[in-house]
C-alpha positions as CSV (number, residue, x, y, z in Angstrom):
1,M,-270.4,-52.5,-136.2
2,E,-267.4,-50.8,-137.6
3,E,-268.1,-48.2,-140.3
4,H,-265.8,-47.9,-143.4
5,P,-265.3,-44.7,-145.3
6,D,-267.0,-44.3,-148.6
7,P,-264.4,-44.9,-151.3
8,S,-266.3,-42.6,-153.7
9,A,-266.1,-39.6,-151.3
10,P,-263.4,-37.0,-152.1
11,P,-260.3,-37.3,-149.9
12,Q,-260.0,-34.9,-147.0
13,R,-257.0,-32.8,-146.1
14,A,-255.3,-33.3,-142.8
15,G,-256.6,-30.0,-141.5
16,E,-260.1,-30.8,-142.6
17,Q,-260.0,-34.2,-140.8
18,G,-258.8,-32.5,-137.6
19,M,-261.5,-29.9,-137.9
20,A,-264.2,-32.5,-138.4
21,M,-263.2,-34.1,-135.2
22,I,-263.7,-31.0,-133.1
23,A,-266.4,-29.1,-135.0
24,P,-270.0,-30.2,-134.6
25,V,-271.8,-30.9,-137.9
26,T,-274.5,-28.1,-138.1
27,K,-276.2,-26.3,-140.8
28,A,-275.0,-22.7,-141.2
29,P,-278.5,-21.0,-141.0
30,A,-279.4,-23.0,-137.9
31,E,-276.2,-22.0,-136.1
32,T,-276.5,-18.4,-137.2
33,L,-280.0,-18.0,-135.8
34,S,-279.5,-20.1,-132.7
35,R,-279.8,-18.6,-129.2
36,S,-276.2,-19.5,-128.2
37,F,-274.8,-17.7,-131.3
38,F,-277.0,-14.7,-130.6
39,W,-275.5,-14.2,-127.1
40,L,-272.0,-14.8,-128.5
41,S,-272.7,-12.2,-131.2
42,L,-273.9,-9.7,-128.5
43,R,-270.6,-10.1,-126.7
44,R,-268.6,-9.7,-129.9
45,A,-270.4,-6.9,-131.7
46,F,-270.0,-4.1,-129.1
47,R,-266.2,-4.7,-128.6
48,L,-263.5,-3.3,-130.8
49,D,-260.7,-5.6,-129.7
50,I,-261.7,-8.7,-131.7
51,K,-260.6,-11.8,-129.8
52,T,-259.1,-14.6,-131.9
53,D,-260.1,-17.3,-129.4
54,E,-263.8,-16.6,-129.9
55,V,-263.8,-17.8,-133.5
56,L,-265.9,-21.0,-133.4
57,P,-264.6,-24.3,-134.8
58,T,-267.5,-24.3,-137.3
59,E,-266.5,-20.8,-138.4
60,R,-262.9,-21.9,-139.0
61,A,-264.2,-24.8,-141.0
62,V,-266.2,-22.4,-143.2
63,L,-263.2,-20.1,-143.6
64,D,-261.0,-23.1,-144.6
65,A,-263.6,-24.1,-147.2
66,E,-264.6,-20.7,-148.6
67,A,-261.7,-18.4,-147.8
68,G,-258.6,-20.6,-147.7
69,H,-256.3,-17.6,-148.3
70,I,-257.2,-16.0,-144.9
71,R,-254.9,-17.7,-142.4
72,N,-254.2,-14.8,-140.2
73,P,-256.0,-15.3,-136.8
74,E,-256.8,-11.6,-136.5
75,H,-258.4,-11.5,-140.0
76,Q,-260.4,-14.6,-139.2
77,A,-261.6,-13.0,-136.0
78,F,-262.5,-9.9,-138.0
79,L,-264.7,-11.8,-140.4
80,A,-266.4,-13.6,-137.5
81,W,-266.9,-10.2,-135.8
82,R,-268.6,-8.9,-139.0
83,R,-270.9,-11.9,-139.0
84,S,-272.0,-11.2,-135.4
85,V,-272.5,-7.4,-136.1
86,L,-274.5,-8.1,-139.2
87,L,-276.7,-10.6,-137.3
88,L,-277.5,-8.0,-134.6
89,V,-278.2,-5.3,-137.1
90,A,-280.6,-7.5,-139.1
91,I,-282.5,-8.5,-135.9
92,M,-282.7,-4.8,-134.8
93,F,-284.1,-3.8,-138.2
94,V,-287.1,-6.1,-137.8
95,P,-288.9,-4.0,-135.1
96,L,-287.6,-0.8,-136.6
97,T,-289.1,-1.6,-140.0
98,V,-292.5,-2.5,-138.4
99,S,-292.4,0.7,-136.3
100,R,-291.6,2.8,-139.3
101,V,-294.6,1.4,-141.3
102,I,-296.9,2.1,-138.3
103,E,-295.6,5.6,-137.9
104,T,-296.2,6.3,-141.6
105,F,-299.9,5.7,-141.3
106,D,-300.2,7.1,-137.8
107,G,-301.1,10.7,-138.6
108,P,-303.4,13.0,-140.5
109,E,-304.5,12.1,-144.1
110,I,-302.2,13.5,-146.8
111,P,-302.3,13.0,-150.6
112,H,-301.1,9.7,-152.0
113,V,-297.9,11.2,-153.3
114,G,-297.0,12.5,-149.9
115,R,-297.8,9.1,-148.3
116,A,-295.7,7.3,-150.9
117,F,-292.7,9.6,-150.0
118,Q,-293.3,8.9,-146.3
119,L,-293.1,5.1,-147.0
120,L,-289.7,5.3,-148.6
121,P,-287.7,5.0,-145.3
122,A,-289.8,2.0,-144.2
123,I,-289.3,0.4,-147.6
124,A,-285.5,1.1,-147.5
125,E,-285.2,-0.3,-144.0
126,G,-287.2,-3.4,-144.9
127,L,-285.0,-3.9,-148.0
128,F,-281.8,-3.6,-146.0
129,C,-283.2,-6.0,-143.4
130,L,-283.8,-8.6,-146.1
131,V,-280.4,-8.1,-147.7
132,A,-278.7,-8.4,-144.2
133,F,-280.4,-11.7,-143.5
134,A,-279.7,-13.0,-147.0
135,Q,-276.0,-12.0,-146.8
136,L,-275.4,-13.8,-143.5
137,K,-274.6,-16.9,-145.4
138,N,-271.8,-15.1,-147.3
139,W,-269.9,-13.8,-144.2
140,A,-266.7,-15.6,-145.3
141,Q,-266.8,-14.1,-148.8
142,W,-265.8,-10.5,-147.8
143,K,-265.6,-8.9,-151.3
144,H,-269.0,-10.2,-152.4
145,Q,-270.8,-9.4,-149.2
146,R,-269.1,-6.0,-148.8
147,R,-270.4,-4.8,-152.2
148,A,-274.0,-6.0,-151.6
149,L,-274.2,-4.5,-148.1
150,F,-272.7,-1.2,-149.3
151,I,-275.3,-0.8,-152.1
152,A,-278.1,-1.7,-149.7
153,W,-276.7,0.7,-147.1
154,V,-276.6,3.6,-149.6
155,I,-280.2,3.1,-150.5
156,Y,-281.2,2.9,-146.8
157,F,-279.2,6.0,-145.9
158,I,-280.4,8.3,-148.6
159,A,-284.1,7.3,-148.5
160,P,-285.1,9.6,-145.6
161,F,-283.3,12.5,-147.3
162,I,-285.4,12.0,-150.4
163,V,-288.6,11.9,-148.3
164,F,-288.2,15.4,-147.1
165,S,-287.5,16.8,-150.6
166,Y,-291.3,16.6,-151.0
167,P,-293.0,19.9,-150.1
168,F,-295.3,18.7,-147.3
169,R,-296.4,22.3,-146.6
170,H,-298.4,22.3,-149.8
171,A,-300.0,18.9,-149.1
172,Y,-302.5,20.3,-146.7
173,D,-303.7,23.2,-148.8
174,E,-307.2,21.6,-149.1
175,Y,-307.5,21.5,-145.3
176,Y,-306.8,25.2,-145.2
177,V,-309.5,25.9,-147.7
178,A,-312.0,24.2,-145.4
179,A,-310.6,26.0,-142.3
180,D,-310.8,29.4,-144.2
181,A,-314.4,28.8,-145.0
182,I,-315.2,28.2,-141.4
183,Q,-313.3,31.4,-140.4
184,K,-315.3,33.5,-142.8
185,T,-318.6,32.2,-141.6
186,A,-317.8,32.3,-137.9
187,S,-316.9,35.3,-135.8
188,M,-313.4,34.5,-134.7
189,P,-311.1,36.9,-132.7
190,F,-308.2,36.1,-135.1
191,K,-307.7,34.8,-138.6
192,L,-305.1,32.3,-139.6
193,S,-303.5,33.3,-142.8
194,K,-302.4,30.8,-145.4
195,Q,-298.8,31.8,-145.0
196,H,-298.8,31.2,-141.3
197,Y,-300.7,27.9,-141.8
198,Q,-298.1,26.6,-144.3
199,M,-295.3,27.8,-142.0
200,A,-296.8,25.8,-139.1
201,I,-297.1,22.7,-141.3
202,G,-293.5,23.1,-142.5
203,M,-292.3,23.4,-138.9
204,M,-294.2,20.3,-138.0
205,F,-292.5,18.2,-140.7
206,G,-289.2,19.9,-140.0
207,M,-289.5,18.5,-136.5
208,Q,-290.3,15.1,-137.9
209,A,-287.3,15.3,-140.3
210,L,-285.1,16.0,-137.3
211,M,-286.5,12.9,-135.5
212,V,-286.0,10.7,-138.5
213,L,-282.6,12.0,-139.8
214,G,-281.1,12.8,-136.3
215,P,-280.3,9.2,-135.4
216,K,-278.7,8.6,-138.8
217,V,-276.5,11.7,-138.7
218,I,-275.6,11.5,-135.0
219,S,-274.6,7.8,-135.4
220,L,-272.6,8.3,-138.6
221,M,-269.5,9.8,-137.0
222,P,-269.2,7.5,-134.0
223,G,-269.5,4.6,-136.5
224,M,-266.7,6.1,-138.6
225,I,-264.5,6.5,-135.5
226,R,-265.2,2.9,-134.4
227,A,-264.5,1.8,-138.0
228,S,-261.1,3.6,-138.0
229,I,-260.2,1.8,-134.7
230,V,-261.2,-1.6,-136.1
231,A,-259.2,-1.0,-139.3
232,K,-256.1,0.1,-137.2
233,L,-256.4,-3.0,-135.1
234,Q,-256.5,-5.2,-138.2
235,F,-253.7,-3.4,-140.0
236,P,-251.6,-1.6,-137.3
237,G,-249.0,-0.6,-139.9
238,A,-251.4,1.5,-141.8
239,T,-251.6,5.3,-141.1
240,A,-254.9,6.2,-142.8
241,P,-257.2,5.1,-139.9
242,G,-255.5,7.5,-137.5
243,W,-256.0,10.4,-139.9
244,L,-259.7,9.5,-140.4
245,M,-260.2,9.6,-136.6
246,M,-258.6,13.1,-136.4
247,L,-260.9,14.3,-139.2
248,A,-264.1,12.6,-138.1
249,A,-264.0,13.6,-134.4
250,P,-264.3,17.4,-134.8
251,V,-267.0,17.0,-137.4
252,Y,-269.0,14.8,-135.0
253,A,-268.6,17.5,-132.3
254,L,-270.2,20.0,-134.6
255,F,-273.0,17.7,-135.6
256,A,-273.7,16.8,-132.0
257,Y,-273.9,20.5,-131.1
258,I,-276.4,21.3,-133.9
259,I,-278.6,18.3,-133.2
260,V,-278.9,19.2,-129.5
261,L,-279.8,22.8,-130.2
262,L,-283.4,22.2,-130.9
263,P,-284.3,20.1,-127.8
264,Y,-282.3,22.5,-125.7
265,Q,-284.3,25.5,-127.0
266,I,-287.6,23.7,-126.4
267,T,-286.8,22.6,-122.9
268,G,-284.1,25.1,-121.7
269,S,-282.6,22.3,-119.6
270,W,-279.1,23.0,-118.4
271,E,-278.4,19.3,-118.6
272,F,-278.2,19.6,-122.3
273,V,-275.4,22.2,-122.0
274,V,-273.3,20.0,-119.7
275,G,-273.9,16.9,-121.8
276,N,-273.1,18.6,-125.1
277,L,-269.9,20.1,-123.7
278,G,-268.9,16.6,-122.5
279,V,-269.6,15.1,-126.0
280,M,-267.6,17.9,-127.7
281,A,-264.8,17.4,-125.2
282,A,-264.8,13.7,-125.9
283,Q,-264.5,14.3,-129.6
284,I,-261.6,16.7,-129.1
285,F,-259.9,14.1,-126.9
286,I,-260.3,11.2,-129.4
287,G,-259.2,13.5,-132.2
288,I,-256.0,14.4,-130.4
289,S,-255.5,10.8,-129.5
290,G,-255.9,9.8,-133.1
291,R,-252.7,11.5,-133.9
292,R,-250.9,8.7,-132.0
293,L,-252.3,6.3,-134.5
294,T,-251.1,8.1,-137.6
295,V,-247.8,6.2,-137.5
296,P,-247.1,2.5,-138.3
297,L,-247.3,0.4,-135.1
298,T,-247.0,-3.2,-134.1
299,N,-250.0,-5.2,-133.0
300,E,-249.1,-4.7,-129.3
301,E,-248.5,-1.0,-129.6
302,S,-251.7,-0.5,-131.6
303,Y,-253.8,-2.4,-129.0
304,E,-252.2,-0.6,-126.0
305,R,-252.7,2.9,-127.4
306,I,-256.3,2.3,-128.6
307,H,-257.3,0.5,-125.4
308,K,-256.3,3.3,-123.1
309,T,-257.7,6.0,-125.3
310,W,-261.0,4.2,-125.9
311,L,-261.7,3.5,-122.2
312,A,-261.3,7.2,-121.4
313,Y,-263.4,8.2,-124.4
314,I,-266.2,5.9,-123.4
315,G,-266.1,7.2,-119.8
316,I,-266.6,10.8,-121.0
317,I,-269.3,9.8,-123.4
318,V,-271.3,7.8,-120.8
319,A,-271.1,10.6,-118.3
320,S,-272.2,13.2,-120.9
321,L,-275.1,11.0,-122.1
322,G,-276.2,10.6,-118.5
323,F,-276.8,14.4,-118.3
324,M,-278.5,14.4,-121.7
325,A,-280.9,11.7,-120.6
326,Y,-282.3,14.1,-118.0
327,G,-282.7,16.8,-120.6
328,F,-284.4,14.5,-123.0
329,R,-286.8,13.5,-120.3
330,D,-288.2,17.1,-120.5
331,F,-288.0,17.1,-124.3
332,I,-290.1,13.8,-124.5
333,H,-292.6,15.2,-122.1
334,E,-293.0,18.5,-124.0
335,L,-293.6,16.7,-127.4
336,N,-295.7,13.9,-125.8
337,L,-293.6,11.2,-127.3
338,G,-294.7,7.7,-126.4
339,T,-292.6,4.9,-125.0
340,V,-292.6,3.1,-128.3
341,R,-291.0,6.1,-130.1
342,V,-288.4,6.5,-127.4
343,V,-287.4,2.8,-127.5
344,T,-287.3,2.7,-131.3
345,G,-285.2,5.9,-131.3
346,V,-282.6,4.4,-129.0
347,L,-282.7,1.1,-130.9
348,S,-282.2,3.1,-134.2
349,I,-279.1,4.9,-132.9
350,A,-277.6,1.7,-131.6
351,S,-278.2,-0.2,-134.8
352,N,-277.0,2.6,-136.9
353,V,-273.7,2.9,-134.9
354,L,-273.1,-0.8,-135.4
355,L,-274.0,-0.7,-139.1
356,D,-271.9,2.3,-139.8
357,T,-269.0,0.7,-138.0
358,L,-269.3,-2.4,-140.2
359,I,-269.8,-0.4,-143.5
360,G,-267.1,2.1,-142.5
361,A,-264.5,-0.6,-141.7
362,D,-265.2,-2.3,-145.0
363,A,-264.8,1.0,-146.8
364,I,-261.6,1.9,-145.1
365,I,-260.0,-1.5,-145.8
366,A,-261.2,-1.4,-149.5
367,A,-259.8,2.2,-149.9
368,M,-256.5,1.2,-148.5
369,S,-256.3,-1.8,-150.8
370,Y,-257.2,0.4,-153.8
371,L,-254.6,3.0,-153.0
372,R,-252.0,0.4,-152.5
373,R,-252.7,-1.2,-155.9
374,R,-252.6,2.2,-157.6
375,G,-249.3,3.0,-156.0
376,G,-247.8,-0.4,-156.6
377,G,-246.7,0.3,-160.1
378,P,-243.3,1.5,-161.3
379,P,-242.3,4.9,-159.9
380,D,-243.0,7.9,-162.1
381,P,-240.0,10.3,-162.1
382,R,-242.2,13.3,-162.7
383,Q,-244.5,12.5,-159.8
384,Q,-241.5,11.8,-157.5
385,Q,-240.1,15.2,-158.4
386,L,-243.4,16.9,-157.7
387,M,-243.7,15.2,-154.3
388,R,-240.1,16.3,-153.5
389,D,-240.9,19.8,-154.5
390,A,-244.1,19.8,-152.4
391,E,-242.2,18.5,-149.3
392,T,-239.5,21.1,-149.8
393,K,-242.1,23.9,-149.9
394,L,-243.8,22.5,-146.9
395,D,-240.6,22.4,-144.9
396,V,-239.8,26.0,-145.8
397,F,-243.3,27.2,-145.0
398,T,-243.5,25.5,-141.6
399,R,-239.9,26.5,-140.6
């Protein structure tokens, strides 16, 4: 029996009719959480060269309906890439949140205020996980989603830093009172003073702070470097991403050196030295290479320069991390870290790198748009004269 269109239905545009013929009719949440889309997202998220041919017909239909102004294939691929990255981060945060809650209560008893402080990271991770899943439906609305994710990311990022503002060394004073009473009644060859006791407690929580804050800090700069590359691929004529790479790379080399100092001093493994030198060399290499991206380029030039540089950078990083893995084996053995903590630590670093890449790319693009709008007004003769004076002084100084 032949079906006739409903006369009361709104008319479709030609593009929508063609899209309806090739796009399966699916609900967005069902597609987002499907197994096939998960594997597609896994392929998308860890690449930086966002492929336009991987944008699904259903995604193009959503973009046509909710973001009709975005017609550039690279920009459509960028939004589809963000969708995949956010899905992976949201999924990774589920076990991380559960693990953080378990770790909070897996330890000696402390006052309720201290326990509340320790729960802050788990609460922040759970909050971001909920926001990430909720914002998956808004992947085509870049401005709205970017602001919501940025606010949630700021809360998630600063929560662990607030935790360790609590003086945990004073939280165990009542335990020292009981231990001191035992020392006075028993004949012991040595006596533990309150100063040494508080110092030991402080060192214990200092180690815990390193384990919690380390993945966040060490993944921040790689995420920023990856975000700069993503922004350059999207807007090859912009120069800011190249300068950000040059600034972020040496800072990351310094952070990596500081983070590795503690496990190296505990284990004395020479593999840490070799791995750390490799990581620092990789940052110097990517920083120097970033200078080639500080000029306006075409799409082809940008892709070619980034592709060659990124492959070499990844090769150096992988080799360096291979050496560090042997050193961390001794570190894990010395601290008696279980398999669960090791797995969650690796998962935390991977999810933070992806998350920082997403947030960083959004921030770079938003900043470039803000600066362009501010500079888009009528020229100010006074400012132009000041810029010419500064350029003249710079030419004379560097002659």
